[in-house]
C-alpha positions in Angstrom: 43.1 -5.4 -21.8 39.6 -4.2 -22.0 38.6 -1.5 -19.0 35.6 -4.0 -17.2 39.0 -7.2 -17.4 41.2 -4.7 -15.6 38.8 -3.0 -13.1 37.8 -6.5 -12.5 41.7 -6.9 -12.4 42.7 -4.1 -9.8 39.8 -5.5 -7.9 40.7 -8.7 -7.3 43.7 -7.6 -6.2 42.3 -5.3 -3.8 40.8 -7.5 -2.4 43.1 -9.9 -2.2 45.6 -7.4 -0.4 42.3 -7.2 2.5 42.2 -11.0 2.9 45.8 -10.6 3.8 45.9 -7.8 6.0 42.7 -9.3 7.5 44.0 -12.0 8.1 47.3 -11.0 10.1 47.2 -10.4 13.4 48.4 -6.8 13.3 47.0 -3.3 14.3 47.2 -2.1 9.9 43.5 -0.7 9.4 41.7 -0.1 5.7 39.1 1.6 3.5 38.4 0.6 0.6 35.8 4.2 -0.9 35.6 4.8 -4.7 38.3 1.8 -5.9 41.1 3.6 -3.9 41.6 1.4 -1.0 44.3 3.1 2.0 45.9 1.6 4.3 46.5 2.8 8.0 49.6 2.1 9.6 50.1 2.0 13.3 52.5 5.1 13.6 49.2 7.2 11.3 51.1 6.7 8.0 48.9 6.0 4.9 49.5 3.1 1.8 47.5 4.3 -0.7 46.7 2.4 -3.6 44.4 3.8 -6.8 43.6 2.1 -10.2 44.3 4.8 -13.0 42.0 3.7 -16.1 43.2 6.7 -18.8 46.5 4.6 -18.4 45.7 0.7 -17.0 48.1 1.1 -14.1 47.3 0.0 -10.7 49.3 3.3 -8.9 50.7 2.6 -5.6 51.9 5.7 -3.1 53.8 5.2 0.5 56.2 7.4 2.4 59.3 5.6 -0.5 57.1 6.8 -3.5 55.1 6.8 -5.7 54.6 3.3 -8.1 52.9 2.7 -11.4 52.4 -1.1 -11.5 50.8 -2.3 -14.7 49.6 -6.2 -15.6 51.5 -9.3 -17.1 48.9 -11.2 -19.2 51.6 -13.4 -19.2 52.5 -13.6 -15.7 49.2 -12.4 -14.1 50.9 -10.6 -12.1 50.9 -6.8 -11.8 54.8 -5.2 -12.6 56.2 -2.4 -12.1 56.6 -0.2 -15.4 60.3 1.1 -14.4 62.1 -2.2 -13.7 59.3 -4.9 -13.6 59.3 -5.4 -9.6 56.7 -7.7 -9.0 54.2 -5.8 -7.0 54.1 -8.7 -4.3 57.5 -7.5 -3.4 57.0 -3.6 -3.3 54.3 -4.9 -0.9 56.6 -6.7 1.3 59.2 -3.4 1.5 57.1 -1.0 1.9 55.1 -2.7 4.7 58.0 -3.6 6.4 59.5 0.2 6.2 56.4 1.9 7.2 54.3 -0.2 9.4 57.6 -2.4 11.0 55.2 -5.8 9.5 55.8 -8.4 7.4 54.0 -9.6 5.4 53.7 -12.9 2.8 51.1 -11.2 -0.3 51.0 -13.5 -3.3 49.4 -11.3 -6.0 
């Protein structure tokens, strides 16, 4: 994956997450600045998404820890580098835990 393709893939993923949050009837706020998407839960906790260009990974920081995702070009989805867990599955767990919200992330 070229750097340009990586940027496009991360931007598309972050935009899709924003759309899911916009469509949900929830009190979650978010801001996207400089390629960093920060989701602020009603309880003040945050979920932060950052692109890591040198290693071509999408990083997610949550209360439960920091997670690194690689883009799997065969399945066309982000998977955790340690156990291949899909990003969508992790996000469902993280938002349930931190925000008490249930989302269906189709990423």
